[in-house]
C-alpha positions as CSV (number, residue, x, y, z in Angstrom):
1,M,-7.4,29.8,-6.7
2,Q,-10.1,27.4,-5.5
3,H,-12.7,25.7,-7.6
4,V,-15.8,23.8,-6.5
5,I,-16.4,20.4,-8.1
6,G,-19.3,18.0,-7.6
7,I,-18.3,14.6,-6.2
8,D,-20.8,11.8,-6.4
9,I,-20.4,9.5,-3.4
10,G,-22.9,6.7,-3.0
11,G,-25.5,8.6,-5.1
12,T,-25.2,11.9,-3.2
13,K,-23.4,14.9,-4.7
14,Y,-21.1,16.9,-2.5
15,A,-19.5,20.3,-3.3
16,V,-15.8,20.2,-2.6
17,Q,-13.0,22.8,-2.8
18,Y,-10.4,21.7,-5.3
19,S,-7.3,23.7,-6.2
20,T,-7.1,24.7,-9.9
21,G,-3.7,26.2,-9.2
22,L,-2.4,22.6,-9.3
23,G,-3.5,22.4,-12.9
24,R,-5.8,19.5,-12.5
25,D,-9.2,21.1,-12.0
26,R,-10.9,18.9,-14.6
27,M,-10.1,15.2,-14.1
28,N,-12.1,12.8,-16.2
29,L,-12.1,9.1,-16.9
30,Q,-10.2,9.3,-20.1
31,N,-7.4,11.5,-18.6
32,I,-7.0,9.0,-15.7
33,T,-7.0,6.0,-18.1
34,D,-4.4,7.5,-20.3
35,I,-2.1,8.2,-17.4
36,A,-2.7,4.8,-15.9
37,L,-1.7,3.0,-19.1
38,K,1.5,5.0,-19.3
39,I,2.3,4.1,-15.7
40,I,1.8,0.4,-16.4
41,R,4.0,0.5,-19.5
42,Q,6.8,2.1,-17.4
43,L,6.2,-0.3,-14.5
44,K,6.7,-3.4,-16.7
45,D,10.0,-2.0,-18.1
46,L,11.6,-0.5,-14.9
47,K,15.3,-1.1,-14.5
48,A,17.6,-0.1,-11.7
49,D,19.5,3.1,-12.4
50,I,21.2,3.0,-9.0
51,R,23.3,0.4,-7.2
52,E,20.8,-1.9,-5.5
53,E,21.2,-2.3,-1.7
54,C,18.8,-5.2,-1.3
55,P,20.0,-8.8,-1.8
56,I,17.1,-9.5,-4.2
57,G,16.6,-6.7,-6.7
58,I,13.6,-4.6,-5.9
59,V,13.3,-2.5,-9.0
60,S,12.9,-4.8,-12.0
61,M,9.6,-6.7,-12.5
62,E,11.7,-9.8,-13.4
63,N,12.2,-10.5,-9.7
64,W,9.9,-11.8,-6.9
65,E,9.9,-9.5,-3.9
66,W,7.6,-7.1,-2.1
67,P,7.8,-4.2,-4.6
68,Q,6.8,-6.6,-7.4
69,G,4.0,-7.9,-5.1
70,V,2.6,-4.4,-4.6
71,A,2.8,-3.8,-8.3
72,L,1.0,-7.0,-9.2
73,F,-1.9,-6.3,-6.8
74,A,-2.3,-2.8,-8.3
75,M,-2.3,-4.2,-11.8
76,Y,-4.9,-6.7,-10.8
77,N,-7.1,-4.0,-9.4
78,Y,-6.8,-2.0,-12.6
79,Y,-7.8,-5.1,-14.5
80,R,-10.9,-5.6,-12.3
81,E,-11.9,-2.0,-12.8
82,T,-11.4,-1.8,-16.5
83,G,-11.7,-5.4,-17.8
84,D,-8.4,-4.9,-19.8
85,K,-7.6,-8.5,-20.6
86,K,-4.0,-7.7,-21.6
87,I,-3.3,-6.9,-17.9
88,L,-4.8,-10.2,-16.8
89,D,-2.7,-12.1,-19.5
90,Y,0.4,-10.3,-18.2
91,L,-0.3,-11.3,-14.6
92,V,-0.9,-14.9,-15.5
93,H,2.3,-15.1,-17.6
94,W,4.3,-13.4,-14.8
95,F,3.2,-16.0,-12.2
96,D,3.5,-19.0,-14.5
97,H,7.0,-17.9,-15.5
98,Q,8.1,-17.4,-11.9
99,I,6.5,-20.7,-10.7
100,A,8.3,-22.6,-13.5
101,G,11.6,-21.1,-12.5
102,G,11.2,-21.8,-8.7
103,L,10.1,-19.5,-6.0
104,P,12.3,-17.8,-3.4
105,C,12.6,-18.5,0.3
106,K,9.5,-17.6,2.3
107,N,9.6,-14.4,4.4
108,V,7.4,-11.4,5.1
109,N,8.4,-9.6,2.0
110,T,8.5,-12.5,-0.5
111,M,5.0,-13.3,0.6
112,C,3.6,-10.1,-0.9
113,P,3.1,-11.4,-4.5
114,M,1.0,-14.3,-3.1
115,L,-1.8,-11.8,-2.5
116,T,-2.3,-11.4,-6.2
117,L,-1.9,-15.1,-6.8
118,S,-4.9,-15.6,-4.5
119,C,-6.9,-13.2,-6.7
120,L,-5.8,-15.0,-9.9
121,Y,-6.8,-18.3,-8.5
122,E,-10.3,-17.0,-8.0
123,E,-10.3,-15.3,-11.4
124,T,-9.0,-18.2,-13.5
125,G,-9.7,-21.3,-11.4
126,N,-6.3,-22.6,-12.2
127,P,-5.9,-25.6,-9.9
128,E,-2.1,-25.4,-9.9
129,Y,-2.3,-22.2,-7.9
130,L,-4.2,-23.7,-5.0
131,P,-1.4,-25.9,-3.5
132,L,0.9,-22.8,-3.5
133,L,-1.6,-20.8,-1.6
134,R,-2.0,-23.6,0.9
135,E,1.8,-23.9,1.3
136,W,2.6,-20.3,1.7
137,A,-0.4,-19.5,4.0
138,G,0.4,-22.6,6.0
139,H,4.0,-21.2,6.4
140,F,2.6,-17.9,7.6
141,M,0.5,-19.7,10.3
142,K,3.0,-22.3,11.5
143,K,6.6,-21.5,10.5
144,M,7.0,-17.7,10.4
145,P,9.4,-16.6,13.1
146,R,7.5,-14.9,16.0
147,T,8.3,-12.2,18.4
148,E,7.2,-12.0,22.0
149,E,3.4,-11.9,22.3
150,N,3.3,-14.0,19.0
151,G,3.8,-11.2,16.6
152,I,5.0,-11.9,13.0
153,Q,8.7,-11.1,13.1
154,H,9.6,-8.9,10.1
155,V,12.0,-11.4,8.5
156,V,13.2,-10.2,5.1
157,S,15.6,-11.5,2.4
158,G,19.0,-11.3,4.1
159,G,17.8,-10.2,7.5
160,L,16.0,-11.9,10.5
161,N,15.2,-8.6,12.4
162,E,14.9,-10.7,15.5
163,G,12.1,-9.5,17.9
164,Q,11.0,-6.7,15.6
165,L,7.5,-5.6,14.5
166,W,7.3,-3.3,11.4
167,D,4.2,-1.6,10.0
168,D,5.1,-3.0,6.6
169,T,4.2,-6.5,7.7
170,L,0.5,-5.9,7.6
171,Y,0.5,-5.1,3.9
172,M,3.2,-7.5,2.8
173,A,2.0,-10.7,4.5
174,V,-1.1,-10.3,6.7
175,L,-3.4,-9.3,3.9
176,F,-2.4,-12.4,2.0
177,A,-3.0,-14.7,5.0
178,A,-6.4,-13.2,5.6
179,R,-7.6,-13.4,2.0
180,T,-6.3,-16.9,1.6
181,G,-8.0,-18.0,4.8
182,V,-11.3,-16.9,3.3
183,I,-10.6,-18.8,0.1
184,L,-9.6,-22.0,2.0
185,G,-12.4,-21.7,4.6
186,E,-9.8,-21.5,7.3
187,D,-11.2,-19.1,9.9
188,S,-8.1,-19.5,12.1
189,Y,-6.2,-17.6,9.4
190,V,-8.7,-14.7,9.5
191,Q,-8.5,-14.7,13.3
192,E,-4.7,-14.6,13.1
193,S,-4.9,-11.6,10.8
194,I,-7.1,-9.7,13.3
195,F,-4.6,-10.5,16.0
196,Q,-1.7,-9.2,14.0
197,F,-3.5,-6.0,13.2
198,L,-4.3,-5.4,16.9
199,L,-0.8,-6.3,18.1
200,H,0.9,-4.1,15.5
201,I,-1.4,-1.2,16.4
202,K,-0.6,-1.8,20.1
203,Y,3.1,-1.4,19.7
204,L,3.5,1.0,16.8
205,T,0.9,3.7,17.5
206,D,2.2,7.1,18.6
207,T,-0.6,8.0,21.0
208,S,0.1,11.7,20.8
209,T,-0.6,11.8,17.0
210,G,-2.4,8.7,16.0
211,L,0.3,8.0,13.5
212,L,2.4,4.8,13.4
213,F,6.0,4.4,14.2
214,H,7.9,2.4,11.6
215,G,9.1,-0.3,14.0
216,W,9.2,-1.8,17.5
217,T,11.7,-4.1,19.1
218,F,11.1,-6.4,22.0
219,S,14.8,-6.3,22.6
220,G,15.1,-3.1,24.6
221,R,11.4,-2.4,24.1
222,H,11.5,0.8,22.0
223,N,10.5,2.3,18.7
224,F,14.0,2.8,17.3
225,A,14.2,6.4,16.1
226,K,10.5,6.9,16.7
227,A,10.2,7.6,13.0
228,L,6.7,8.6,11.8
229,W,7.7,7.4,8.3
230,G,5.4,8.3,5.5
231,R,5.3,5.1,3.5
232,G,5.0,2.9,6.5
233,N,2.0,4.8,7.6
234,S,0.5,4.6,4.2
235,W,0.8,0.8,4.1
236,Y,-1.7,0.9,7.0
237,T,-4.0,3.5,5.3
238,A,-4.1,1.7,2.0
239,G,-4.0,-1.8,3.4
240,L,-6.8,-1.4,6.0
241,V,-9.4,-0.3,3.4
242,D,-8.6,-3.4,1.3
243,Y,-8.4,-5.7,4.4
244,M,-12.0,-4.7,5.3
245,D,-13.1,-5.8,1.8
246,M,-11.4,-9.2,2.2
247,V,-12.8,-10.4,5.5
248,D,-16.0,-10.2,7.6
249,L,-14.9,-8.5,10.8
250,P,-16.8,-8.6,14.1
251,E,-18.4,-5.2,14.6
252,G,-16.3,-4.3,17.6
253,I,-13.1,-5.0,15.7
254,R,-14.3,-3.1,12.6
255,K,-15.2,0.0,14.7
256,Y,-11.8,-0.2,16.4
257,L,-9.9,-0.4,13.1
258,V,-11.9,2.4,11.5
259,S,-11.3,4.6,14.6
260,T,-7.6,4.2,14.2
261,L,-7.9,5.0,10.5
262,E,-9.9,8.2,11.1
263,T,-7.5,9.4,13.8
264,Q,-4.6,8.8,11.5
265,V,-6.3,10.6,8.6
266,G,-7.1,13.5,10.9
267,K,-3.5,14.1,11.6
268,L,-2.5,13.5,8.0
269,A,-4.8,16.3,7.0
270,E,-3.0,18.6,9.4
271,L,0.4,17.6,8.1
272,Q,-0.4,17.7,4.3
273,D,1.9,20.0,2.4
274,E,0.4,22.7,0.2
275,T,1.3,20.7,-2.8
276,G,-1.0,17.9,-1.6
277,L,1.9,15.6,-0.8
278,W,3.4,14.4,2.5
279,H,7.0,14.4,3.7
280,T,8.9,11.1,4.0
281,L,9.0,11.9,7.8
282,L,5.5,13.0,8.2
283,D,6.1,15.5,11.0
284,D,9.4,16.8,9.6
285,P,9.0,19.6,6.9
286,G,12.7,19.4,6.4
287,S,12.5,15.9,5.0
288,Y,11.7,15.6,1.3
289,L,8.2,15.2,-0.1
290,E,7.6,11.5,-1.0
291,T,5.3,10.4,-3.8
292,S,4.6,6.7,-3.0
293,C,3.3,7.4,0.4
294,S,1.3,10.4,-0.9
295,A,-0.3,8.2,-3.5
296,A,-1.1,5.4,-1.0
297,F,-2.6,8.0,1.4
298,A,-4.7,9.4,-1.5
299,Y,-5.9,5.9,-2.3
300,G,-6.8,5.0,1.2
301,I,-8.5,8.3,2.1
302,L,-10.6,8.4,-1.1
303,K,-11.7,4.8,-0.7
304,A,-12.4,5.3,3.0
305,V,-14.6,8.2,2.2
306,R,-16.4,6.4,-0.6
307,K,-17.1,3.4,1.7
308,G,-18.3,5.6,4.5
309,Y,-15.6,4.7,6.9
310,I,-14.4,8.2,7.6
311,D,-16.0,11.7,7.5
312,I,-16.8,13.2,4.1
313,K,-14.7,16.3,5.1
314,Y,-11.5,14.3,4.3
315,L,-12.5,14.0,0.6
316,D,-10.8,17.3,-0.1
317,T,-7.6,15.9,1.5
318,G,-7.7,12.9,-0.8
319,L,-8.4,14.9,-3.9
320,K,-5.7,17.4,-3.1
321,A,-3.2,14.5,-2.7
322,L,-4.4,12.9,-6.0
323,S,-3.8,16.2,-7.8
324,G,-0.4,16.7,-6.2
325,V,0.7,13.1,-7.1
326,I,-0.3,13.5,-10.7
327,E,2.0,16.5,-10.9
328,R,4.9,14.1,-10.2
329,I,4.2,11.8,-13.2
330,D,6.4,12.7,-16.1
331,S,5.4,12.6,-19.8
332,N,6.6,8.9,-20.1
333,G,4.5,7.7,-17.2
334,T,7.4,7.5,-14.7
335,V,6.5,8.4,-11.1
336,R,9.1,10.7,-9.7
337,G,10.0,11.5,-6.1
338,V,9.8,7.9,-4.7
339,S,12.2,6.7,-2.0
340,Y,14.1,3.4,-2.3
341,G,13.4,0.5,0.1
342,T,13.7,1.7,3.7
343,P,14.6,-0.4,6.7
344,V,13.9,0.5,10.3
345,S,16.6,2.9,11.4
346,N,18.0,4.2,14.6
347,T,18.3,7.8,13.5
348,L,15.9,10.1,11.7
349,Q,18.7,11.3,9.4
350,E,18.9,7.8,7.9
351,Y,15.3,8.3,6.6
352,R,16.1,11.7,5.2
353,D,19.1,10.2,3.3
354,I,17.2,7.4,1.5
355,T,17.8,7.5,-2.2
356,V,15.0,8.7,-4.5
357,C,14.4,6.8,-7.7
358,P,11.6,5.3,-9.8
359,M,10.3,2.1,-8.0
360,P,7.6,-0.5,-8.7
361,Y,5.6,0.5,-5.6
362,G,5.7,4.1,-6.7
363,Q,4.2,3.3,-10.0
364,S,1.7,0.9,-8.5
365,M,0.5,3.0,-5.6
366,V,-0.2,5.8,-8.1
367,L,-2.0,3.2,-10.2
368,M,-4.1,2.2,-7.2
369,M,-4.9,5.9,-6.6
370,L,-6.0,6.4,-10.2
371,V,-8.2,3.3,-10.1
372,E,-9.9,4.7,-7.0
373,G,-10.1,8.1,-8.8
374,M,-12.1,6.4,-11.6
375,K,-14.8,5.7,-9.0
376,H,-15.1,9.4,-8.0
377,N,-17.2,11.0,-10.6
378,T,-16.0,14.6,-10.9
379,S,-17.8,17.3,-12.9
380,D,-18.2,21.1,-12.9
C-alpha cells in the first residue's frame, strides 16, 4: 500500500510516495525523539557479546577507536539539533576522562574521535583541547604513512596495510583534518583533504556502477575482491554531505564531488531492497541486509536532497530507507542487523561471513539518520 505525504524542503512542499506497509506512515518529531533517546541510552552501555577480533575493543564506549568516534560525532549532532545539555555533558566528560588517562597511538582509525573534539573546542572554548587538535592534525599532515601518489595509507591499530587506500579513511581521518584546518586557519590542511577525496575517488570508483570498491593496493595495483561493500560506500555518502558543510570548496571541486554522489545514489536507488535496506555487498542479493550502511545512506541521501545537492526524486529512496531502518530498532533501542568491523578482504565470501551484532556505529548512524529526519517535516 502506498501513501502520499507532504515533505517540506526549503519551504516548498512535495508529494512523495511512502510505504504504509512498513508501519511507519506517520513519523513525527516526538516519535523520532523517543527513538533517538533509547538509541543513545543503549549506545552508552554497549558491551561486547562476541569475542572481539580487533586489538582495541570496538564495541564499548569505554575505548578510543573509530566506532566510538563515529558515535561521538552522532551524539554531538543530536545535541546541536535538540540542545540537550545532558548529551554535551556526556561528551565533555568522555573526552576529559580519556585525555586524563592518555590517548592511544595515532592512526587513521584512532583519529576519528578527534572530529568531535574539534566540535567541542568550538562549543566550549576549552583551551586544553586546542594543543591536541594541533598535534593530531599535524600528525595527519606530516607523519601519517603514505602510499604511492601521496595517499593516506589506511594504517589501523595492529596493521600497517602498506600501500593500501580504503574508502573508510575519508570519514575516519580526512573529515577531521579538514575541519581542524578551518579552525586553525591552515588552508594547506583543507587542500590536503580535497586531494585525498580526489585520489580515493580515482582509485576506488567502479566506473560501471558509480559505487566504490572497498580498497585499492598499489602493490599489484588491484581492488582486492572488488567488493562493493555497503558500509564503505555509506562512509562516502554520509561523509561527503558533512564535508561540504565543513569547508568552502572551489566550485569545480564541489560540482565534481556532487556528481560522484548523485551517480552513486542513482545506483543505490536501483539496488535498494523492498524493505528499504541495502545488502552488505550492494550488488549481491544473497548477502545479508545490513542496517548501519542503510542508516548512513538514508542520512546522506536525505541531507543531500534537503541541501539541494541531488535531485528531489531521491527523497523517496531516503524515506524508504529511514522507514526500513526503524523497523530494525528493538523496543530497548538496540539497532539490529549491524555487521562487525570489516577489513578489506580478498574474497567476497569473507564479507558475507562477517559477524552481525550491535555496534556503536550502528547505533550512531541510525541516530544521525533520525537527526536528519527531524529536519524533514512530514504530515498527511
